[in-house]
C-alpha positions in Angstrom: -7.7 -2.1 40.2 -4.3 -0.4 40.1 -2.4 1.9 42.5 -1.0 5.2 41.3 2.3 6.8 42.4 0.3 9.2 44.5 -0.8 6.2 46.7 2.8 5.3 47.4 3.9 8.9 48.1 1.1 9.4 50.7 1.8 6.0 52.2 5.6 6.8 52.6 4.7 10.1 54.3 2.4 8.3 56.8 5.1 5.8 57.6 7.6 8.6 58.2 5.1 10.2 60.6 4.6 7.0 62.4 8.3 6.4 62.6 8.9 9.9 63.8 6.7 9.1 66.8 9.6 7.3 68.4 11.5 10.6 68.5 8.6 13.0 69.0 5.4 11.3 70.4 2.7 13.6 68.9 3.9 12.6 65.4 2.7 9.1 66.1 -0.8 10.3 66.9 -0.8 12.5 63.8 0.3 9.5 61.7 -2.6 7.4 63.1 -5.1 10.1 62.2 -3.5 10.4 58.7 -3.7 6.7 58.2 -7.4 6.7 59.1 -8.1 9.6 56.8 -6.1 7.9 54.0 -8.2 4.7 54.4 -11.4 6.8 54.1 -10.1 8.6 51.0 -9.2 5.2 49.5 -12.7 4.0 50.1 -14.3 7.1 48.6 -12.0 6.9 45.6 -12.8 3.2 45.0 -16.6 3.9 45.4 -16.4 6.8 42.9 -14.7 4.6 40.3 -16.7 1.4 40.8 -20.3 2.4 41.8 -21.1 2.6 38.0 -19.5 1.6 34.8 -18.6 5.1 33.8 -16.5 4.6 30.6 -17.5 3.4 27.2 -15.4 3.1 24.1 -15.4 1.6 20.6 -13.2 1.6 17.6 -14.0 2.8 14.1 -11.8 1.5 11.4 -12.2 0.5 7.7 -13.2 -3.1 7.0 -10.1 -3.3 4.8 -6.8 -1.5 4.8 -4.8 -0.2 1.8 -1.3 -1.5 1.7 1.4 1.1 1.6 -1.0 3.9 2.6 -2.0 5.7 5.8 -5.3 4.2 7.0 -7.4 6.3 9.4 -8.6 4.8 12.7 -10.8 6.5 15.3 -11.6 5.6 18.9 -14.7 7.1 20.5 -14.6 7.5 24.3 -17.6 8.5 26.4 -17.6 9.5 30.1 -20.8 8.6 32.1 -19.4 9.8 35.4 -20.7 13.0 37.0 -17.2 14.3 37.5 -14.0 14.8 35.5 -11.8 11.7 34.9 -8.3 11.2 33.6 -7.9 8.3 31.2 -5.1 6.5 29.5 -6.2 4.7 26.3 -4.2 1.8 24.9 -5.3 0.3 21.6 -4.2 -3.3 21.0 -3.1 -2.9 17.3 -1.9 -5.9 15.3 1.5 -7.1 16.4 2.9 -6.9 12.9 3.3 -3.2 13.3 5.7 -3.7 16.3 4.5 -0.5 18.0 4.1 -0.3 21.7 3.3 3.4 21.9 -0.3 3.6 20.7 -1.6 5.1 23.9 -3.3 8.4 24.5 -3.9 10.5 27.7 -6.8 12.8 28.0 -9.3 14.4 30.4 -13.0 13.9 30.0 -15.5 16.4 31.5 -18.7 15.0 33.1 -20.8 13.2 30.4 -18.4 14.2 27.7 -17.3 12.2 24.7 -14.1 12.6 22.6 -12.6 11.0 19.5 -9.0 9.9 19.2 -7.8 9.7 15.6 -4.6 8.1 14.4 -3.4 6.1 11.4 -1.6 2.9 10.6 0.7 2.3 7.6 0.8 -1.4 6.7 3.6 -2.5 4.3 2.5 -6.2 4.0 -0.7 -7.7 2.7 -2.7 -10.3 4.6 -5.1 -10.5 7.6 -4.4 -8.3 10.6 -5.8 -8.9 14.1 -6.9 -6.1 16.4 -7.3 -6.7 20.1 -9.3 -4.8 22.7 -9.2 -1.2 23.8 -7.7 -0.9 27.3 -8.7 2.2 29.3 -7.3 3.2 32.6 -9.5 5.7 34.4 -8.8 7.7 37.6 -11.0 10.1 39.5 -10.0 13.6 40.6 -8.6 12.1 43.8 -6.1 10.1 41.7 -5.1 7.3 44.1 -6.8 4.3 42.4 -7.1 3.4 38.7 -9.8 1.3 37.3 -9.2 -0.7 34.1 -11.9 -1.0 31.4 -11.8 -3.4 28.6 -13.8 -2.0 25.7 -14.5 -2.7 22.0 -14.3 -6.0 20.3 -11.3 -7.8 18.7 -11.6 -8.0 15.0 -9.7 -8.9 11.8 -8.9 -6.5 9.0 -7.7 -7.6 5.5 -4.9 -5.6 4.1 -5.5 -5.3 0.3 -3.2 -3.9 -2.4 -3.3 -0.1 -2.6 -6.9 0.6 -3.5 -6.5 4.2 -2.1 -4.1 4.7 -5.0 -6.9 3.6 -7.4 -9.2 6.2 -5.8 -6.5 8.8 -6.2 -6.1 8.1 -9.9 -9.9 8.0 -10.3 -10.2 11.5 -8.8 -7.4 12.8 -11.1 -9.2 11.2 -14.1 -12.4 13.0 -13.2 -10.6 16.3 -12.9 -8.6 15.6 -16.0 -5.4 16.1 -14.0 -3.6 12.8 -14.7 -0.7 14.7 -16.2 0.0 16.1 -12.7 1.2 12.6 -11.9 3.5 12.4 -14.9 1.1 10.5 -17.1 1.5 11.6 -20.7 -1.3 12.4 -23.1 -0.6 10.6 -26.3 -2.8 11.2 -29.3 -1.6 9.8 -32.6 -3.2 8.3 -35.7 -2.0 5.1 -37.4 -3.1 2.0 -39.3 -3.8 -0.2 -36.2 -6.9 1.8 -35.2 -10.6 1.8 -35.6 -12.5 4.3 -37.8 -14.3 6.9 -35.8 -15.5 9.7 -38.1 -14.9 12.0 -41.1 -14.1 15.6 -40.4 -12.9 18.8 -42.2 -9.2 18.9 -42.9 -7.1 21.2 -40.7 -3.5 22.1 -40.9 -1.4 19.3 -39.3 -3.6 16.4 -40.4 -1.8 13.7 -42.4 -2.4 13.8 -46.2 -2.7 10.0 -46.4 -5.9 10.2 -44.2 -7.7 12.4 -46.8 -11.0 10.8 -47.8 -11.2 11.7 -51.6 -14.8 10.5 -52.1 -16.1 12.7 -49.2 -13.9 15.5 -50.5 -15.5 15.3 -53.9 -19.0 15.3 -52.4 -18.4 18.2 -50.1 -16.1 20.1 -52.4 -13.6 20.7 -49.6 -10.9 18.5 -48.0 -12.2 15.8 -45.7 -10.1 13.4 -43.6 -10.8 10.1 -41.8 -10.3 10.2 -38.0 -9.3 7.0 -36.2 -9.3 6.0 -32.6 -7.3 3.4 -30.7 -8.7 -0.1 -31.0 -10.8 -1.1 -28.0 -11.4 -4.3 -26.1 -7.7 -5.3 -26.2 -6.7 -7.8 -23.5 -4.1 -6.5 -21.0 -2.6 -9.0 -18.6 -0.4 -8.3 -15.6 1.9 -11.2 -15.1 3.5 -11.0 -11.6 6.6 -13.0 -10.7 6.4 -14.1 -7.0 10.0 -15.6 -6.9 12.7 -14.8 -4.5 14.1 -11.9 -6.6 10.8 -10.0 -5.9 11.3 -10.0 -2.2 13.9 -7.2 -2.2 12.6 -4.4 0.0 12.4 -0.7 -0.7 11.1 1.6 2.0 9.5 -1.2 3.9 7.6 -2.8 1.0 8.8 -5.6 -1.2 9.1 -5.3 -5.0 6.2 -7.9 -5.1 3.9 -5.4 -3.3 5.0 -2.6 -5.6 4.2 -4.8 -8.6 0.8 -5.7 -7.3 -0.1 -2.1 -6.6 1.1 -1.1 -10.1 -0.8 -4.0 -11.7 -4.1 -2.8 -10.1 -3.6 0.8 -11.3 -2.8 -0.4 -14.8 -5.9 -2.5 -14.8 -8.0 0.5 -13.8 -6.5 2.7 -16.5 -6.9 0.0 -19.1 -10.6 -0.5 -18.4 -11.1 3.3 -18.6 -9.5 2.9 -22.1 -12.2 0.3 -22.9 -9.6 -2.5 -22.7 -10.0 -5.8 -20.8 -7.8 -6.5 -17.8 -6.7 -9.7 -16.2 -3.9 -11.1 -14.1 -1.7 -14.1 -13.7 0.9 -14.9 -11.0 3.6 -17.6 -10.9 6.7 -18.7 -9.0 7.8 -22.3 -9.0 4.5 -23.1 -10.6 1.7 -21.3 -12.4 -0.6 -19.9 -9.7 -3.6 -17.5 -9.9 -5.2 -16.6 -13.2 -8.1 -14.1 -13.7 -9.3 -13.9 -17.4 -9.3 -10.4 -18.9 -12.6 -8.6 -18.7 -14.0 -5.1 -18.3 -17.3 -6.1 -16.7 -18.5 -4.3 -13.6 -16.9 -5.7 -10.5 -13.7 -6.8 -12.2 -11.5 -4.6 -10.0 -12.9 -6.2 -6.9 -12.2 -9.7 -8.3 -8.6 -8.6 -9.0 -8.3 -7.2 -5.4 -9.5 -10.4 -3.9 -7.1 -12.5 -6.0 -4.1 -10.4 -5.1 -4.5 -9.4 -1.5 -3.0 -12.6 0.0 -0.4 -13.5 -2.7 2.8 -14.5 -1.1 6.0 -16.2 -2.1 7.9 -19.3 -0.9 11.2 -17.8 -1.9 11.7 -20.4 -4.7 13.1 -20.0 -8.2 10.5 -18.8 -10.7 9.7 -21.3 -13.5 9.2 -19.3 -16.7 8.7 -22.5 -18.7 5.6 -23.3 -16.7 4.4 -19.8 -17.3 4.7 -20.2 -21.1 2.9 -23.6 -21.0 -0.1 -22.3 -19.0 -0.5 -19.0 -20.9 -0.6 -21.0 -24.1 -3.5 -22.9 -22.6 -5.4 -19.9 -21.3 -4.9 -17.1 -23.8 -6.4 -17.6 -27.3 -5.9 -14.2 -28.7 -3.0 -11.8 -29.0 -2.7 -9.8 -25.8 -0.5 -7.3 -24.1 1.5 -9.0 -21.4 3.0 -6.8 -18.7 5.5 -9.0 -16.9 6.7 -7.7 -13.5 9.9 -9.5 -12.6 13.5 -8.7 -11.6 16.9 -9.8 -12.9 20.1 -10.0 -10.7 22.3 -9.6 -13.8 22.8 -10.5 -17.4 23.2 -14.2 -16.7 19.9 -14.2 -15.0 18.3 -12.8 -18.1 20.0 -15.3 -20.5 18.5 -18.2 -18.6 14.9 -16.8 -19.1 15.4 -15.3 -22.5 14.1 -18.3 -24.6 10.9 -18.2 -22.7 10.5 -14.5 -23.0 11.0 -14.9 -26.8 8.3 -17.5 -26.9 5.9 -15.2 -25.2 6.9 -12.4 -27.4 6.1 -14.4 -30.6 2.5 -14.9 -29.6 1.8 -11.7 -27.7 3.0 -8.2 -27.2 5.4 -8.5 -24.2 6.5 -5.7 -21.9 9.1 -6.8 -19.3 9.2 -4.5 -16.2 12.1 -4.8 -13.9 13.7 -2.6 -11.2 16.6 -0.4 -10.6 18.4 -1.0 -7.3 17.9 2.4 -5.7 20.2 1.8 -2.8 22.9 0.7 -5.3 22.6 3.9 -7.3 22.8 5.9 -4.1 26.0 4.1 -3.1 27.5 4.8 -6.6 26.7 8.5 -6.2 28.5 8.6 -2.8 32.2 9.5 -2.6 35.1 7.1 -2.1 37.5 7.5 0.8 39.7 4.5 0.5 41.0 1.9 -1.9 38.4 -0.6 -0.8 35.7 2.0 -1.5 37.0 2.4 -5.0 36.8 -1.4 -5.6 33.3 -1.5 -4.2 32.2 1.4 -6.4 33.6 -0.4 -9.5 31.6 -3.6 -8.7 28.5 -1.5 -8.0 28.8 0.3 -11.3 29.2 -3.1 -13.0 25.9 -4.3 -11.6 24.2 -1.0 -12.7 25.6 -1.3 -16.2 24.3 -4.9 -16.5 20.8 -3.6 -15.9 21.2 -1.3 -18.9 22.6 -4.2 -20.9 19.5 -6.2 -20.1 17.4 -3.4 -21.7 19.5 -3.5 -24.8 19.4 -7.2 -25.0 15.6 -7.3 -24.8 15.3 -4.6 -27.4 17.5 -6.6 -29.8 15.1 -9.5 -29.5 12.0 -7.3 -30.2 10.8 -7.3 -26.6 9.7 -4.1 -24.9 11.3 -3.4 -21.6 11.0 -0.9 -18.8 13.7 -0.3 -16.2 12.3 1.8 -13.4 12.4 2.5 -9.7 9.7 1.1 -7.3 8.4 4.6 -6.4 7.9 5.5 -10.1 6.6 2.1 -11.2 2.9 2.9 -11.5 3.3 6.1 -13.6 6.1 4.6 -15.8 4.0 1.5 -16.5 0.9 3.5 -17.4 2.9 5.7 -19.8 4.5 2.7 -21.5 1.1 1.1 -21.8 -0.4 4.2 -23.5 2.6 4.4 -25.8 2.4 0.7 -26.8 -1.4 0.9 -27.2 -1.2 3.9 -29.5 1.6 2.7 -31.7 1.2 -1.1 -32.0 -2.3 -2.4 -31.1 
């Protein structure tokens, strides 16, 4: 039981009446009757709140949350009292959100139920703990407050952004992937599988003319090829300290995991096989490439709790273990980050080793905050020096792209917010031209 401010206001007024009786005697009698009436009202208010358990509530939330997205939560509150009550609802959300304002005030009519809807936006994967629902109810008298503890504590796993997967799935159904910036690439080449023979139309390549079919049909016929299927596409995720840089509340590691899942989904829609591998100081998780039903769930389970110990990534260990696990030429999409050209030079021999056996795409990140600082204006000599140093770091990122290209390694320099779309476009380009 709790006391409201109305209780203390009335009590102060009664004390003033009783104290005024020393100056004007009738006030003392009035104060006594007021105190008796107040005690009766307190008893009535307490009986109204406690004679039945009048409030019920429970929480509806997904069994798993999507990292980096808004996840809807609903609280259902029902009033069993025969009169209107005022309630304050406090939901004990996981402490990781550091929010103390998840409380709601509302009025419930007799035997009425209402839903409270809000959302949470996690930026870190793992297991989150929800507490109870605390409800503070007061009657129309409003002097006493009864606390109810409702709902059950529960744990919710925060997975990589599967809502993003649903978004791309809906776009694919509506054939609107280009709305997200994903390019449609249709080319013919030698590294493709034969699909059919069709009539020649203007624009078809002359080298694709099938002369035997042309002679039989007495009109030009051409061979049509499609991209090779069942290629292995692996997302290799670096969990080292360089991937802990944050952008809009999420680390580069989280962006890489989300992009890896989207790429896996797109690759399997293209009849390719998708797998993952993670590493930092040692080779960690490995999921063989597959396109069987349920592969996306396997990838989600493998990635939802991946964390880092902030150590230095061991690329030599990555090369050794990939040689043991991969028996056929595959597309390796390596998500990592380089602080500068010296950082690349230390890992370049291992990247070349991977590139010799597989088709390697190195994905690393632009420093968005650094670019914003470069675009800002300078107001002092110190600012000019800082801008020069910042431009040097940005220029080294572009040098890394050139250096990888010189060694025959594909690279993609992108921002975290554009990562998924840029990686998908690069995958479609590589698949069309080289596989």
